[in-house]
C-alpha positions as CSV (number, residue, x, y, z in Angstrom):
1,M,1.7,112.3,107.6
2,N,0.6,109.8,104.9
3,Y,-1.9,111.0,102.3
4,P,-3.8,108.9,99.9
5,L,-2.3,109.0,96.4
6,K,-5.4,110.6,94.9
7,Q,-5.5,113.3,97.5
8,L,-1.8,114.0,97.2
9,S,-2.0,114.4,93.4
10,L,-4.9,116.9,93.8
11,Y,-2.9,118.8,96.4
12,L,0.2,119.1,94.1
13,G,-1.9,120.1,91.2
14,L,-3.4,123.0,93.2
15,L,0.1,124.2,94.2
16,L,1.2,124.4,90.6
17,V,-1.7,126.7,89.6
18,G,-0.4,129.6,91.7
19,G,0.6,130.9,95.1
20,G,-2.8,132.2,96.1
21,V,-4.8,129.3,94.9
22,G,-2.3,126.8,96.3
23,V,-2.6,128.2,99.7
24,V,-6.3,128.3,99.5
25,G,-6.4,124.7,98.3
26,H,-4.0,123.7,101.0
27,R,-6.2,125.2,103.7
28,A,-9.3,123.7,102.2
29,L,-7.9,120.3,102.2
30,M,-6.3,120.5,105.7
31,A,-9.3,122.1,107.4
32,P,-11.7,119.8,109.2
33,P,-15.1,119.3,107.7
34,E,-17.7,122.0,108.3
35,P,-20.4,121.2,110.8
36,V,-23.8,120.6,109.3
37,V,-26.2,123.4,110.2
38,I,-29.9,122.7,110.0
39,E,-31.9,125.9,109.4
40,R,-35.0,126.3,111.3
41,P,-37.8,128.8,110.6
42,A,-37.5,132.0,112.6
43,P,-39.9,132.2,115.5
44,I,-43.1,134.2,114.8
45,T,-43.2,137.4,116.8
46,P,-46.7,138.6,117.7
47,T,-47.6,142.0,116.4
48,A,-47.2,144.7,119.1
49,T,-50.4,146.3,120.2
50,L,-50.3,150.1,119.4
51,S,-53.0,151.1,121.9
52,T,-54.2,149.9,125.2
53,T,-57.8,150.0,124.0
54,P,-58.7,146.5,123.0
55,T,-61.9,147.3,121.2
56,A,-60.3,149.8,118.8
57,P,-58.4,147.8,116.0
58,I,-55.8,149.5,113.9
59,P,-57.5,150.7,110.7
60,T,-56.9,148.5,107.7
61,A,-54.4,150.0,105.3
62,A,-55.6,151.3,102.0
63,P,-55.1,149.3,98.8
64,D,-51.8,151.1,98.0
65,N,-50.3,149.7,101.2
66,I,-49.9,153.0,103.2
67,N,-49.0,152.7,106.8
68,F,-51.2,153.2,109.9
69,I,-49.9,156.8,110.4
70,A,-51.0,157.8,106.9
71,A,-54.3,156.0,107.4
72,A,-55.0,157.9,110.6
73,V,-54.1,161.2,108.9
74,Q,-56.4,160.5,105.9
75,R,-59.2,159.7,108.3
76,V,-58.9,162.8,110.4
77,G,-57.1,165.3,108.2
78,P,-60.3,166.6,106.4
79,A,-61.7,167.6,109.8
80,V,-58.7,169.7,110.9
81,V,-59.0,173.4,110.1
82,R,-56.9,176.5,110.2
83,I,-58.1,179.4,112.3
84,D,-57.1,183.0,111.7
85,A,-58.2,185.5,114.2
86,G,-57.7,189.3,114.3
87,G,-58.7,192.4,116.2
88,A,-57.7,195.9,116.9
89,F,-55.3,196.7,119.8
90,S,-57.1,198.2,122.8
91,N,-54.8,201.2,122.8
92,P,-55.0,203.3,119.6
93,S,-51.8,204.4,117.9
94,P,-50.5,207.9,118.8
95,S,-51.4,210.8,116.5
96,P,-48.7,212.0,114.0
97,D,-46.0,214.0,115.8
98,S,-45.4,217.7,115.2
99,E,-42.9,217.1,112.3
100,T,-45.5,215.2,110.2
101,Q,-48.4,217.6,111.0
102,P,-47.5,220.2,108.4
103,F,-47.3,217.5,105.7
104,F,-50.9,216.3,106.5
105,R,-52.2,219.8,106.6
106,R,-51.4,220.3,102.9
107,F,-54.1,217.8,102.0
108,F,-56.4,217.8,105.0
109,R,-56.2,221.5,106.0
110,D,-56.1,221.7,109.8
111,D,-57.1,218.1,110.6
112,P,-54.7,215.2,110.3
113,P,-56.0,212.0,108.7
114,P,-57.5,209.4,111.0
115,V,-55.0,206.8,112.1
116,R,-56.2,203.2,112.1
117,P,-55.2,201.2,115.0
118,P,-52.8,198.3,114.1
119,I,-54.4,194.9,113.6
120,Q,-53.4,192.0,115.8
121,R,-53.5,188.7,114.1
122,G,-53.1,185.1,115.3
123,T,-53.2,181.7,113.6
124,G,-54.0,178.4,115.1
125,S,-55.7,175.1,114.4
126,G,-58.9,173.5,115.3
127,F,-61.0,170.4,114.6
128,I,-64.6,169.8,113.6
129,L,-66.9,168.1,116.1
130,S,-70.2,168.0,114.2
131,A,-71.3,168.0,110.6
132,D,-73.2,171.3,111.1
133,G,-70.0,173.3,112.0
134,R,-69.2,173.1,115.7
135,L,-65.4,173.4,116.2
136,M,-63.0,173.3,119.1
137,T,-59.7,175.2,119.6
138,N,-57.6,176.8,122.3
139,A,-58.9,179.9,124.0
140,H,-55.7,181.8,123.5
141,V,-56.0,181.3,119.7
142,V,-59.1,183.6,119.6
143,E,-58.3,185.8,122.6
144,G,-59.4,189.4,121.9
145,A,-60.5,188.5,118.4
146,D,-63.0,190.8,116.6
147,W,-63.2,188.4,113.7
148,V,-62.4,184.7,113.0
149,K,-61.8,183.0,109.7
150,V,-61.9,179.2,109.4
151,T,-60.1,177.6,106.4
152,L,-61.2,174.0,105.6
153,K,-59.0,171.3,104.2
154,D,-60.7,171.7,100.8
155,G,-59.6,175.3,100.6
156,R,-62.9,177.0,101.6
157,T,-62.8,179.9,104.0
158,V,-65.8,180.8,106.1
159,D,-66.5,183.2,108.9
160,G,-66.6,181.8,112.4
161,Q,-68.3,182.9,115.5
162,V,-66.7,182.4,118.9
163,V,-69.5,180.9,121.0
164,G,-67.5,180.7,124.2
165,R,-64.0,180.7,125.8
166,D,-62.7,179.3,129.1
167,T,-59.3,180.7,130.1
168,V,-59.1,178.3,133.1
169,T,-58.7,175.3,130.8
170,D,-57.7,177.2,127.6
171,I,-60.7,175.8,125.6
172,A,-62.8,177.7,123.1
173,V,-65.6,176.7,120.7
174,I,-66.5,178.2,117.4
175,K,-69.5,177.8,115.1
176,I,-69.5,178.1,111.3
177,E,-72.4,178.0,108.9
178,A,-71.9,174.9,106.9
179,E,-73.4,171.4,106.4
180,D,-72.2,167.9,105.8
181,L,-68.7,168.6,107.2
182,P,-66.2,165.9,107.9
183,T,-65.8,165.2,111.7
184,V,-63.2,163.7,114.0
185,Q,-63.8,160.6,116.0
186,L,-63.1,161.0,119.7
187,G,-61.0,158.5,121.7
188,Q,-60.0,158.2,125.3
189,S,-57.0,159.6,127.0
190,E,-57.7,157.9,130.3
191,T,-56.5,154.5,128.9
192,L,-53.2,155.8,127.4
193,T,-49.9,154.4,128.4
194,P,-46.5,156.2,127.9
195,G,-44.8,154.8,124.9
196,E,-47.9,154.7,122.6
197,W,-47.9,156.4,119.3
198,A,-49.0,160.0,119.1
199,I,-49.8,161.9,115.9
200,A,-50.2,165.7,115.8
201,I,-52.0,167.6,112.9
202,G,-52.1,171.3,112.6
203,N,-50.7,174.5,111.0
204,P,-47.4,175.1,112.8
205,L,-45.6,178.3,111.9
206,G,-48.2,178.9,109.1
207,L,-47.5,175.7,107.4
208,D,-50.9,174.2,106.8
209,N,-51.8,170.5,107.2
210,T,-48.5,169.5,108.8
211,V,-48.3,166.1,110.4
212,T,-45.7,165.2,113.1
213,V,-45.3,161.9,114.9
214,G,-43.9,160.8,118.3
215,I,-45.0,158.9,121.3
216,I,-46.9,159.6,124.5
217,S,-44.0,160.7,126.8
218,A,-45.9,161.1,130.1
219,L,-49.4,161.5,131.5
220,D,-50.9,163.7,134.2
221,R,-48.4,166.6,134.0
222,S,-49.8,169.2,136.4
223,S,-50.2,172.8,135.4
224,S,-47.5,173.9,137.7
225,Q,-45.1,171.3,136.2
226,V,-45.8,172.5,132.7
227,G,-45.3,176.1,133.8
228,V,-48.9,177.4,133.6
229,P,-50.1,177.4,137.2
230,D,-53.2,179.5,136.4
231,K,-54.6,176.6,134.4
232,R,-56.6,173.7,135.8
233,V,-55.5,170.9,133.5
234,S,-53.5,167.7,133.8
235,F,-51.6,167.6,130.5
236,I,-50.5,164.8,128.2
237,Q,-46.8,165.1,127.3
238,T,-45.6,164.0,123.9
239,D,-42.5,164.3,121.8
240,A,-44.5,164.9,118.6
241,A,-43.4,168.3,117.5
242,I,-45.9,171.0,118.6
243,N,-45.1,174.6,117.6
244,P,-47.0,177.9,117.5
245,G,-49.9,177.4,115.1
246,N,-50.4,173.8,116.3
247,S,-52.5,175.2,119.2
248,G,-56.0,173.8,119.0
249,G,-55.2,171.0,116.7
250,P,-55.9,167.3,117.5
251,L,-53.5,164.8,119.0
252,L,-54.3,161.3,117.7
253,N,-53.7,157.7,118.7
254,A,-52.7,155.1,116.2
255,Q,-56.3,154.4,115.3
256,G,-56.8,158.1,114.2
257,E,-59.0,158.9,117.3
258,V,-58.6,162.3,119.0
259,I,-57.1,161.8,122.4
260,G,-56.1,165.4,123.2
261,M,-55.9,169.0,122.0
262,N,-52.4,170.3,121.3
263,T,-51.4,173.5,122.9
264,A,-48.1,175.4,122.3
265,I,-47.7,176.8,125.8
266,R,-44.0,176.5,126.5
267,A,-41.7,178.4,124.2
268,D,-38.7,176.7,125.8
269,A,-40.1,173.2,125.7
270,Q,-37.6,171.9,123.1
271,G,-38.6,168.4,122.0
272,L,-41.6,168.3,124.3
273,G,-45.3,169.2,123.5
274,F,-48.4,169.2,125.7
275,A,-52.0,168.4,125.0
276,I,-55.2,168.8,126.9
277,P,-56.9,165.4,127.5
278,I,-60.0,165.1,125.2
279,E,-62.2,164.3,128.2
280,T,-61.4,167.7,129.7
281,A,-61.8,169.4,126.4
282,T,-65.2,167.9,125.5
283,R,-66.6,168.5,129.0
284,I,-65.7,172.2,128.8
285,A,-66.8,172.5,125.2
286,D,-70.3,171.1,126.0
287,Q,-70.7,173.8,128.7
288,L,-69.5,176.5,126.3
289,F,-71.9,175.4,123.5
290,A,-74.8,175.2,126.0
291,S,-74.3,178.5,127.9
292,G,-71.3,180.4,126.4
293,S,-69.3,179.9,129.6
294,A,-67.8,177.2,131.8
295,Q,-67.9,176.9,135.6
296,H,-65.3,175.3,137.7
297,P,-65.8,174.0,141.3
298,Y,-63.5,175.4,143.9
299,L,-63.1,175.1,147.7
300,G,-61.3,178.2,148.6
301,I,-58.1,176.9,150.2
302,R,-54.4,177.4,149.7
303,M,-52.6,174.1,149.9
304,M,-49.1,172.7,149.5
305,T,-47.7,169.2,148.7
306,I,-45.5,168.2,151.6
307,T,-42.0,166.8,150.8
308,P,-39.1,166.4,153.1
309,E,-37.5,169.5,151.6
310,S,-40.7,171.7,151.9
311,R,-41.3,170.5,155.4
312,A,-37.8,171.4,156.5
313,E,-37.9,174.8,154.8
314,F,-41.3,175.6,156.4
315,N,-40.5,174.5,159.9
316,Q,-37.3,176.5,159.8
317,S,-39.2,179.7,159.0
318,P,-39.4,182.0,162.1
319,N,-42.9,183.0,161.1
320,A,-44.3,179.6,160.6
321,P,-47.8,179.5,162.3
322,F,-47.6,175.8,163.0
323,T,-45.2,172.8,162.6
324,I,-45.5,170.2,159.9
325,E,-45.0,166.8,161.4
326,R,-45.0,164.6,158.3
327,D,-42.9,164.2,155.1
328,Q,-45.8,163.7,152.6
329,G,-49.4,164.6,152.0
330,V,-51.3,167.8,151.3
331,I,-51.5,170.5,153.9
332,V,-53.9,173.4,154.1
333,M,-51.9,176.6,154.2
334,G,-54.8,179.0,154.4
335,V,-58.6,179.2,154.1
336,I,-60.2,182.1,152.1
337,N,-62.7,184.1,154.0
338,G,-66.3,183.4,153.0
339,S,-65.3,180.5,150.9
340,P,-67.0,177.1,150.8
341,A,-64.1,175.6,152.7
342,E,-64.5,178.1,155.5
343,Q,-68.2,177.3,155.7
344,A,-67.4,173.6,155.8
345,G,-65.0,174.0,158.7
346,F,-61.5,173.7,157.1
347,E,-58.6,174.9,159.2
348,M,-55.1,176.0,158.6
349,G,-52.8,173.0,159.2
350,D,-55.3,170.3,158.2
351,I,-53.8,167.4,156.2
352,I,-56.1,166.4,153.4
353,V,-56.3,162.6,153.3
354,R,-59.2,161.8,151.0
355,V,-61.5,163.7,148.6
356,G,-64.7,161.9,147.9
357,E,-63.7,158.2,147.5
358,T,-60.2,158.9,146.4
359,A,-57.1,159.1,148.5
360,V,-54.9,162.1,147.7
361,M,-51.1,162.7,148.1
362,T,-50.5,165.9,146.2
363,A,-52.2,169.2,145.7
364,T,-52.8,168.2,142.1
365,D,-54.7,165.2,143.3
366,V,-57.0,167.4,145.3
367,Q,-57.5,169.8,142.5
368,Q,-58.4,167.0,140.1
369,Q,-61.0,165.6,142.4
370,V,-62.5,169.0,143.1
371,E,-62.7,169.7,139.3
372,R,-64.6,166.5,138.8
373,S,-67.2,167.4,141.5
374,A,-70.4,169.4,141.0
375,I,-71.0,173.0,142.1
376,G,-73.3,173.1,145.0
377,A,-73.3,169.3,145.5
378,P,-72.0,167.8,148.8
379,L,-68.4,166.6,148.6
380,A,-66.9,164.5,151.5
381,V,-63.4,165.5,152.5
382,E,-61.4,163.6,155.1
383,V,-58.6,165.5,156.9
384,E,-56.1,164.7,159.7
385,R,-56.2,167.4,162.4
386,S,-54.1,167.1,165.6
387,Q,-53.5,163.4,165.0
388,R,-57.2,162.6,164.7
389,T,-59.4,162.1,161.6
390,V,-62.0,164.7,160.9
391,S,-64.8,164.2,158.2
392,L,-65.9,167.4,156.5
393,T,-68.7,168.0,154.0
394,V,-68.1,170.9,151.6
395,R,-70.3,172.2,148.8
396,P,-67.9,173.6,146.1
397,G,-68.7,177.0,144.7
398,A,-68.1,178.4,141.3
399,F,-64.5,179.5,140.7
400,P,-64.5,183.3,141.0
401,N,-62.4,183.9,137.9
402,S,-64.5,181.8,135.6
403,P,-65.5,184.0,132.6
């Protein structure tokens, strides 16, 4: 290969400098020229929307450039409270046994000293709905309480009065005597989408004003799925940490709006938390503040969601009163005597197809539609009976176990 004289001289000079440099110089000279790369500006990626609600913009960050989570917490945190409740156990402690009696008689003659019953205490969270001191929390936080103390974010502790409790939805409301209190802003859970941000604020494990963050993991978890079949709630599922003490605190969206009430109802739910949708919570709270109790519509039927597995198991039972002919739907397994359903003409074996204007496929669907109805108001229910469609009109009654 022939090299130009100038290039050959440079090549020999680099070899004389040293082995490493010579090799590098050799490779540099022998390598083909590098291709020219023209840099282009990176494409602009639109900012992801953090909520499905188009009319609720993300709050503007504070001058010190805090992020949206901190902005949401600053907005709502002052309205989140700690709730301490206590009361005496219903069964008093036993009297001192025979070995301690002589000791007490030295000081109290023949009468032993009175024994105070032990005090049962609980701690939870809550949030302020109105500037004049109306609060919301979980019913189990104040269950059996003789007294309630509410600690505000600014450190003040005031006495609270339990206005009403509803064990069916686990909602309770409290009133405190105060003015000009900070309040939360309510959002909507009905427009949520799994994957959205979720922010929980509360007092877990006695650690006041704790903030945890995650996403909305799932929606419309039924009470039976969550493991509390005695409740009538479709829960929001989140992976934001919710522990004992968080119960009653708010679950927020990215805009700092309350979309649910946190509830620590599953001790074994590692990494999962559940919240009562804010629409359910406020609907019950309004009733509790108005009358001290909440009423829930009910039909008076026992029902089952049909699956291929449940159908096969039922049909194989020697005591089955009828045969299930389909693999999906909601079947009436029994009708309670004297119930609104009996009066409306429901029969065992009916397949519930529609409640009101809504088609239903699961027992949870039926329960949700009945819960949204009005006690005493006519409710149209369409059933399939012996391969024909039957239209029934039922007037839901008040749930018998409502407090």
